[in-house]
SEVONU-6631 format. One record per residue: residue in three letters; x, y, z of N, C-alpha, C in turn. Coordinates in steps of 0.2 Angstrom, whole numbers. Each point is the difference from the previous one (the first is absolute). Example, Ala and Ser with C-alpha at 12.3 -4.5 7.8 and 13.67 -1.06 7.14 Angstrom:
ATOM   aa    n_X    n_Y    n_Z   ca_X   ca_Y   ca_Z    c_X    c_Y    c_Z
ATOM  ALA     66    -28     39     -4      6      0      4      6      0
ATOM  SER     -2      5     -4      4      6      1     -4      5      3
This chain:
ATOM   aa    n_X    n_Y    n_Z   ca_X   ca_Y   ca_Z    c_X    c_Y    c_Z
ATOM  MET    -92   -277     16     -6      0     -5      4     -5     -4
ATOM  GLY     -4     -4     -3      2     -6     -4      2      2     -6
ATOM  CYS      3     -4     -5      2      1     -7     -7      1     -4
ATOM  CYS     -4     -4      1     -6      0     -4     -3      7      1
ATOM  GLN     -1      2      6     -3      7      2      3      6     -4
ATOM  VAL      8     -1      1      3      6     -3      0      0     -7
ATOM  LEU      0     -6     -4     -1     -1     -7     -7      3     -2
ATOM  MET     -5     -2      4     -7      2     -1     -1      8      0
ATOM  ARG      3      2      4      0      7      2      4      4     -5
ATOM  ALA      5     -2     -3      4      3     -5     -5      1     -6
ATOM  ILE     -2     -7     -2     -5     -1     -6     -6      6      0
ATOM  LEU     -2      1      6     -5      5      1      2      7     -1
ATOM  ILE      6      2      3      3      6     -1      1      1     -6
ATOM  VAL      5     -4     -4      1      1     -7     -6      1     -4
ATOM  THR     -6     -4      2     -5      0     -5     -3      7      1
ATOM  ASN     -1      2      5     -3      6      2      4      6     -2
ATOM  VAL      6      0      0      4      6     -2     -2      1     -9
ATOM  ILE      0     -5     -2     -1     -1     -7     -7      3     -3
ATOM  VAL     -4     -2      5     -8      2     -1      0      8      1
ATOM  MET      4      2      6      1      7      1      2      4     -6
ATOM  LEU      6     -2     -3      3      3     -5     -5      1     -7
ATOM  GLY     -3     -6      1     -4      0     -7     -6      5      1
ATOM  GLY     -3      1      6     -5      5      0      2      6      2
ATOM  ALA      6      3      1      4      6     -1      1      1     -7
ATOM  LEU      1     -5     -3      2      1     -8     -7      2     -3
ATOM  PHE     -6     -3      2     -6      1     -2     -2      7      1
ATOM  LEU      2      3      6     -3      6      2      5      6     -3
ATOM  ILE      6     -1     -2      5      5     -2     -2      0     -8
ATOM  VAL     -2     -6     -4     -1      1     -7     -7      2     -1
ATOM  GLY     -5     -2      4     -7      3      0      0      8      2
ATOM  ALA      4      1      4      0      9      1      2      3     -6
ATOM  ILE      7     -2     -2      4      3     -6     -6      1     -5
ATOM  PHE     -4     -6     -3     -4      0     -4     -6      5      1
ATOM  TYR     -2     -1      6     -8      4      2      2      8      0
ATOM  THR      5      1      2      2      7      1      4      3     -7
ATOM  LYS      1     -5     -4      3      3     -7      7      2      1
ATOM  GLN      4     -2      5      6      4      2      6     -3     -4
ATOM  GLN      0      0     -7      4     -3     -4      7      4      0
ATOM  ASP      2      6      3      6      3      1      5     -4      2
ATOM  PHE     -2     -5      4      6     -5      4      0     -6     -6
ATOM  PHE     -5     -2     -3      0     -6     -5     -4      1     -6
ATOM  PRO      4      6     -5     -3      1     -6     -3     -5     -4
ATOM  GLU      4     -6      0     -2     -5     -5     -6     -3      3
ATOM  LEU     -3      1      5     -7     -2      1     -6      5     -2
ATOM  GLU      2      5     -3     -6      4     -1     -5     -3     -5
ATOM  ASP      3     -4     -6     -4     -2     -5     -5     -5      3
ATOM  TYR      2     -3      6     -5     -5      3     -5      2      5
ATOM  SER      0      7      2     -4      3      5     -6      3     -2
ATOM  TYR     -3     -1     -5     -4      3     -4     -7     -3      3
ATOM  ASP     -5      4      4     -6     -2      2      0     -7      4
ATOM  MET      3     -1      4      1     -6      5     -1      2      7
ATOM  GLY     -4      6      1     -1      1      7     -3     -5      5
ATOM  SER     -5     -3     -3     -3     -5      4      3     -6      1
ATOM  ALA      4     -2     -4      4     -6      1      6      1      5
ATOM  MET      3      6      0      5      2      4     -2      1      7
ATOM  ILE     -7      2      1     -2      0      7     -1     -7      2
ATOM  ALA     -3     -4     -4      0     -8      2      9     -3      2
ATOM  MET      3      3     -5      7     -3      2      3      3      7
ATOM  MET     -2      6      1      3      2      6     -3     -3      6
ATOM  ALA     -7     -1      0     -4     -4      4      3     -6      2
ATOM  ILE      2     -5     -6      1     -6      1      9      1      3
ATOM  GLY      3      4     -2      8      1      3     -1      1      8
ATOM  GLY     -5      4      1     -1      3      8     -2     -7      3
ATOM  VAL     -4     -4     -2     -3     -5      4      6     -6      0
ATOM  LEU      4     -1     -6      6     -4      0      4      3      5
ATOM  PHE      2      5      0      6      3      5     -3     -1      7
ATOM  LEU     -6      2      2     -1     -1      7     -1     -8      2
ATOM  PHE     -2     -4     -5     -1     -7      2      8     -3      0
ATOM  GLY      4      2     -4      7     -2      1      3      3      6
ATOM  PHE     -1      6      3      2      2      5     -2     -3      6
ATOM  VAL     -6     -2      0     -3     -3      6      2     -7      1
ATOM  GLY      1     -3     -5      4     -7     -1      8      1      3
ATOM  CYS      1      5     -3      9     -1      2      1      2      7
ATOM  LEU     -4      5      3      1      2      6     -3     -6      5
ATOM  GLY     -5     -3     -2     -1     -6      4      4     -6      0
ATOM  ALA      4     -1     -5      5     -4     -2      6      2      5
ATOM  CYS      2      6     -1      6      2      5     -2      1      8
ATOM  SER     -5      1      1     -2      1      7     -4     -7      3
ATOM  GLY     -2     -4     -5     -3     -7      4     -8      3      4
ATOM  LYS     -2      6     -2     -7      2      4     -5     -4     -3
ATOM  SER     -3     -5      5     -7     -3     -3     -5      5     -3
ATOM  GLY     -2      6      2     -5      4     -3      1      1     -7
ATOM  LEU      6      3     -1      3      1     -7      0     -6     -5
ATOM  LEU      3     -5      2      0     -7     -4     -7     -2      0
ATOM  ASN     -5      0      4     -6     -2      1     -4      4     -6
ATOM  ILE      2      5     -1     -3      5     -6      2     -3     -6
ATOM  TYR      7     -1     -1      3     -1     -5     -2     -7     -2
ATOM  PHE     -2     -5      4     -2     -6     -2     -7     -1     -2
ATOM  ILE     -4      4      1     -7      0     -1      0      4     -6
ATOM  VAL      3      7     -2      1      1     -6      1     -5     -7
ATOM  VAL      7     -3      3      3     -5     -5     -6     -5     -2
ATOM  LEU     -3     -3      5     -3     -6      0     -7      2     -5
ATOM  ILE     -2      6      1     -7      3     -4      3      0     -8
ATOM  CYS      5      3     -1      4      0     -6     -1     -8     -2
ATOM  VAL      4     -4      3      0     -7     -3     -7     -3     -2
ATOM  ILE     -4      1      5     -7     -2     -2     -3      3     -5
ATOM  LEU      0      6     -2     -2      3     -6      3     -2     -5
ATOM  GLU      6     -1     -1      5     -2     -5     -2     -8     -2
ATOM  ILE     -2     -4      5     -2     -6     -1     -7      0     -4
ATOM  VAL     -5      4      3     -7      2     -3      0      2     -7
ATOM  VAL      5      4     -1      0      3     -8      3     -5     -3
ATOM  ILE      5     -6      2      2     -5     -4     -5     -5     -1
ATOM  ILE     -4     -2      4     -5     -3      0     -6      2     -7
ATOM  LEU     -2      7      2     -5      3     -4      4      0     -8
ATOM  SER      5      1      0      2      1     -7      1     -6     -4
ATOM  ILE      0     -6      4     -1     -7     -3     -7     -2     -1
ATOM  VAL     -4      2      6     -6     -3     -2     -5      5     -4
ATOM  LYS      0      6      1     -4      4     -4      4      4     -5
ATOM  ARG      5     -3     -3      4      2     -6     -5      2     -7
ATOM  ASP     -4     -4     -2     -4      0     -5     -5      6      2
ATOM  ASP     -3      1      6     -4      5      2      2      7     -1
ATOM  PHE      7      0      2      5      6      1      0      2     -8
ATOM  GLU      3     -5     -4      0      2     -7     -5      2     -4
ATOM  ASP     -7     -2      2     -6      2     -4     -1      6      3
ATOM  ALA      1      2      6     -2      6      2      4      6     -3
ATOM  ALA      7     -1     -1      5      4     -2     -2      1     -8
ATOM  GLU     -1     -5     -3      0      1     -8     -8      3     -1
ATOM  LYS     -4      0      5     -7      3      0      2      8      0
ATOM  ALA      3      1      5      2      7      1      4      3     -6
ATOM  ALA      5     -4     -1      4      3     -6     -4      1     -6
ATOM  GLN     -5     -5     -1     -3      0     -6     -5      7      0
ATOM  ASP     -3      1      5     -3      8      1      3      4     -2
ATOM  LEU      7      0      2      4      6      0      3      1     -7
ATOM  PHE      2     -6     -2      3      1     -8     -6      1     -5
ATOM  THR     -6     -3      1     -5      2     -4     -2      7      0
ATOM  LYS     -1      4      6     -1      7      0      6      3     -4
ATOM  TYR      6     -2      1      5      4     -3     -2      0     -8
ATOM  ALA      0     -7     -2     -1      0     -7     -6      3     -3
ATOM  ASP     -6      1      4     -6      3     -3      2      7      1
ATOM  ARG      5      2      5     -1      8      0      7      2     -6
ATOM  TRP      5     -3     -1      5      3     -3      1     -4     -7
ATOM  MET     -2     -6     -1      0     -3     -6     -6      0     -5
ATOM  LYS     -6      0      3     -6      2     -3     -3      7      1
ATOM  GLY      4      3      3     -2      7      0     -7      3      4
ATOM  ASN     -2     -5      4     -6      1      4      1      6      5
ATOM  THR     -1      6     -1      2      5      4     -6      0      7
ATOM  ALA     -5     -4      0     -5      0      5      4     -5      6
ATOM  ILE      5     -4     -2      4     -3      6      4      3      4
ATOM  GLU     -1      1      7      5      3      4      5     -3      1
ATOM  ILE      6      0      0      5     -3      2      5      4      4
ATOM  SER      2     -2      6      6      5      3      7     -2     -3
ATOM  ASP      4      5      3      7      0     -2      3     -6      5
ATOM  ASP     -2     -2      4      2     -5      5     -1     -8     -5
ATOM  GLU     -6      0     -3     -3     -5     -3      5     -1     -8
ATOM  ASN      0      6     -3      5      0     -6      7     -2      1
ATOM  ASN      2      3      8      8     -3      0      0     -7      1
ATOM  ALA     -5     -3      3      0     -7      4      0     -4     -6
ATOM  VAL     -5      1     -6      1     -4     -6      5      0     -3
ATOM  ASN      4      6     -1      7      1     -4      5     -3      5
ATOM  TYR      0      0      6      7     -2      4     -1     -8      2
ATOM  ALA     -7     -2     -1      0     -8      0      3     -3     -5
ATOM  GLN     -1      3     -6      2     -3     -6      8      0     -1
ATOM  SER      2      6      2      7      1      0      4     -3      4
ATOM  THR     -3     -2      6      3     -4      6      1     -8     -1
ATOM  PHE     -7     -2     -3      1     -7     -1      2     -2     -8
ATOM  GLU      2      6     -4      1     -1     -7     -5     -3     -4
ATOM  CYS     -7      2      0     -5     -3     -3     -4      5     -3
ATOM  CYS     -5     -2     -5     -3      5     -3     -8     -3      0
ATOM  GLY     -5      4      1     -7     -3      1      0     -4      6
ATOM  LEU     -7     -1      2     -2     -4      6      1     -7     -3
ATOM  SER     -3     -1     -5     -2     -8     -3      2      0     -8
ATOM  LYS      1     -6     -3      2      0     -8     -5      4     -3
ATOM  THR     -6      2      2     -5      3     -4      3      8      0
ATOM  ASP      0      2     -7      2      8     -1     -4      4      2
ATOM  MET      2      2      7     -5      5      3      2      7     -2
ATOM  TRP      6      1     -3      2      6     -2     -1      3     -7
ATOM  GLU     -5     -4     -3     -2      3     -7      5      2     -4
ATOM  GLY      6     -4      0      4      1     -6      5      5      3
ATOM  LYS     -1      4      5      4      5      2      5     -3      6
ATOM  VAL      5      5      4      4     -4      4      0      6      7
ATOM  PRO     -1     -2      5      1      4      7      7      1      0
ATOM  PRO      4      6      3      6      0      1      3     -5      4
ATOM  GLY     -3     -2      5      2     -6      4      3     -6     -3
ATOM  CYS     -3     -1     -7      1     -6     -3      7      0     -4
ATOM  CYS      4      6      0      5      0     -3      7      0      5
ATOM  SER      5     -4     -3      5     -1      5      4      6      2
ATOM  GLY      0      5     -3      3      6      3     -4      5      4
ATOM  PHE     -5     -2      2     -5      4      4      3      2      7
ATOM  SER      0      6      1      2      2      8     -6      3      3
ATOM  GLN     -2     -2      5     -6      2      4      2      8      2
ATOM  ASP      5      1      3      2      7      2     -1      4     -5
ATOM  GLU      4     -2     -5      1      5     -6     -7      1     -4
ATOM  TRP     -4     -4      0     -7      0     -3     -5      3      5
ATOM  GLN      1      1      5     -5      4      5      3      7      1
ATOM  LYS      6      1     -1      2      8     -1     -1      2     -6
ATOM  ASP     -2     -3     -6     -1      2     -7     -8      4      0
ATOM  ALA      1      6      0     -7      4     -1     -5     -2     -5
ATOM  ASN      4     -3     -6     -4     -2     -6      0     -8     -1
ATOM  ARG      0     -2      6      1     -9     -1     -5     -2     -3
ATOM  GLN      1     -5     -4     -6     -5     -3     -2     -5      3
ATOM  TYR     -6     -2      0     -3     -6      2      0     -5     -5
ATOM  ALA      0      1     -6     -1     -5     -5      5      2     -6
ATOM  LEU      4     -4     -2      5      1     -6     -2     -5     -6
ATOM  ASP      1      3     -5     -1     -5     -6      4     -5     -1
ATOM  ALA      6      1      3      6     -6      0      5      2      5
ATOM  CYS      4     -4      3      5      1      4      5      5     -4
ATOM  PRO      5      4      4      4      3     -3      5     -4     -3
ATOM  ALA      4      2     -5      4     -4     -5      7     -2      5
ATOM  ASP      2      2      5      5     -3      4     -2     -5      6
ATOM  THR     -7     -2      0     -3     -3      4     -3     -5     -3
ATOM  THR     -1     -7      4     -5     -5     -4     -5     -1      5
ATOM  LYS     -7     -3     -3     -6     -1      3      0     -7      3
ATOM  TYR     -2      0      7     -1     -6      3     -5     -5     -3
ATOM  THR      2     -6     -1     -6     -4     -4     -4     -5      5
ATOM  THR      3      0      6     -4     -5      5     -6      4      3
ATOM  ASP     -5     -3      0     -6      3      5      2     -1      7
ATOM  CYS     -3      5      5      2      1      7     -3     -6      4
ATOM  VAL     -5     -3     -1     -3     -7      3      6     -6      0
ATOM  THR      1      0     -7      4     -6     -1      7      2      4
ATOM  GLN      4      7     -1      5      1      2      0     -1      7
ATOM  VAL     -6      3      5      1     -1      6      0     -7      3
ATOM  HIS     -4     -3     -4     -1     -8      2      8     -4     -1
ATOM  ASN      2      2     -6      7     -2      0      5      2      5
ATOM  LEU      0      6      3      4      2      5     -2     -3      6
ATOM  ALA     -6     -1      2     -3     -3      6      2     -8      1
ATOM  ASP      1     -3     -5      2     -7     -1      7     -1      0
ATOM  GLU      4      5     -2      6      0      1      4      3      7
ATOM  TYR     -4      4      2      2      2      7     -4     -2      5
ATOM  GLY     -6     -2      0     -3     -1      6      3     -5      5
ATOM  VAL      2     -5     -3      3     -5      6      6      3      2
ATOM  VAL      3      5     -3      6      2      3     -1      5      6
ATOM  ILE     -6      4     -2     -2      5      5     -3     -4      6
ATOM  ILE     -3     -6     -1     -3     -4      7      6     -4      3
ATOM  VAL      5     -1     -3      6     -2      2      4      5      5
ATOM  ILE      0      6     -2      4      6      3     -5      2      5
ATOM  VAL     -6      0      1     -4      2      5      0     -6      5
ATOM  CYS      0     -7      0      1     -5      2      7      1      4
ATOM  VAL      5      1     -3      7      1      5     -1      6      4
ATOM  ILE     -3      5     -2     -1      7      4     -4     -2      7
ATOM  ILE     -5     -5     -1     -4     -2      5      4     -5      5
ATOM  GLY      5     -5     -3      4     -2      3      5      3      5
ATOM  PHE      2      5     -4      5      6      5     -4      3      5
ATOM  GLU     -6      2      0     -5      4      4      0     -5      5
ATOM  LEU     -1     -8      0     -2     -4      5      6     -1      3
ATOM  ILE      7      0     -2      6      2      3      0      5      5
ATOM  CYS     -1      6     -2     -2      6      3     -3     -1      6
ATOM  LEU     -7     -3      0     -4     -2      5      3     -4      5
ATOM  ILE      4     -5     -2      4     -4      5      5      5      4
ATOM  ALA      4      3     -4      5      5      4     -3      5      4
ATOM  ALA     -6      2     -3     -4      4      6     -1     -2      6
ATOM  CYS     -2     -6      0     -2     -4      6      7     -1      4
ATOM  VAL      5     -4     -3      6     -1      3      4      6      3
ATOM  SER     -2      5     -3      4      6      3     -2      4      5
ATOM  LYS     -6     -2      2     -3      4      7      5     -3      5
ATOM  LYS      1      5      5      3     -1      6     -6     -3      6
ATOM  LYS      2     -5      1     -4     -3      6     -2      5      7
ATOM  LYS      5      3      1      0      4      7     -3      5     -1
ATOM  TYR     -2      3     -5     -3      7      0     -5      0     -5
ATOM  VAL     -5      4      2     -6      1     -3      1      8     -2
ATOM  ALA     -3      1     -6      0      7     -2     -5      4      2
């Protein structure tokens, strides 16, 4: 076995061990949150409220990552063509999808932004009509209420655009001290405040401007990171080919 083949096989093994550990971590954390077994990790209790669907998705992703890493690691250790061919095909599909996403994010950026703004406009308007204007005929779910407040809290913004859609009032998510978990657990939670509490401040930037600023600031960084990941995946593809034992067929 040549030095190049040994190096490629080592890269493949180390990479897939890391993937397996990441998948196992997703599985463990997802199971803890989903079953709400905070006896072992009491500090996680405040973050495990109403997250069942997200935790199922996390466990599914963790299972796929663990299985994928196991196949790659086993294939690299054994040199079996069948395992490495499966690994090669899966990684190749991931690379193609990532390239497609990058191209679409550049070419269709304006279309994505318009669609996202329209969806957000409908949601924010519904919230304003129901809670700021007091239109009881408007039906809005808890998930939609949570989404409006969580979005504003996460992006540290208030309102969708510079227009005052809140009728002089303030959704809780516009305040710097907003806690999604505590607010959800509050049986008497308010959806419209006259002003932010005294120990907090109101965000002054609208969400569209804030998101655009963040996209301009981090968009290039994200694309560079994805390109680096694709480059590393291409190395894994080469490593999978080099690691095959020519004398054996799985």
